N, C-alpha and C positions, 0 to 999 in steps of 0.2 A: 815836335822838334825838341831836341835836347837843349835845355836852357843854358847848359854849360858853355856852349859855343855862340851864345847870343851876346850882342853888344847893345847897350842902352842908347837909343836914338834921341829920345826926348822925354821930358818930365813936365807935367802941367797939372793944374787943378781944374782947368776948363775942359769939360767933356766935349764941347764944340770944337775946340782946338785939336783935341786928340782925334775926333772924328774926321776933321779935315786932313790930318796927317795920315790916318789909316786909309782914307779914300784914295789919296795919292799913291800909297803903297800898293793898294789893290789894283788900281788902274795900270800900274807898271809891273804887275805880277810878282811882287816882292812879298814873301811870307813874313809875318810879324807875330809878336805875342804882346798882349797887354797885361800888365800887372797892376792891380789896384790895392791901395792901402789907405788907411784912415790916418789923418794927422794926429788923432788922439788914439793911443793904444787901447788894448782891451782892459787894462787896469783902470785907466782914466775914464773909459766909457762905463765901466761897472760902477765907479764912484759917482759919475753923473746920474746914472739910473737910480742908485740908492738915495742920493740926495733929493732928487725929484720925488721919489716914492715917499720918503720921510716927510716931505713938505706937502704931500698930496697935490702935486702940480702935474699938469700934462708935460710930457717930455719935450723940452726945447720950446715951450710956448713963450713967445716974445723974445726968444734968443735965436742966434744964427744956427743953422743946421750944421752937423759935423762936416768937415772938409775932407774930400777924397783926393788922393794923389794918384794920378795915372802915369804909368811909365810904359813906353813903347820900346820893344826890343826887336832887333833884326839880326840876321846871320852876320857874323863878323866880316865875311868876305863881301857882303853886299852893303856894308855900312856906308862906305864913301858914296856909292851911287844913291842910296836912300837919303843920305844927308843932303846931297846936292839937289835932288828932286824936291824935297820938302822945303829947304831954304830958298830955292829958286822960285817957288810959287808964292812967296809971301808978298 
């Protein structure tokens, strides 16, 4: 699918919630695309890695794991239907 014509349906940090959403879309034969990004960019991640390496610590030991942000996109013309299906099942 060409991402240019896709509209953002939902954004969440919960993989379980994204799975619930995509299951509903699959059951209704709606095509979708998931985009994943990290809340901390590549520069911040590199700084973390260097800091942990300099201190000779295991990465993220005792700290929270990096957060991922999941975005679900659907075709623009199917957006209203997808939104109603997902919101109606909450």
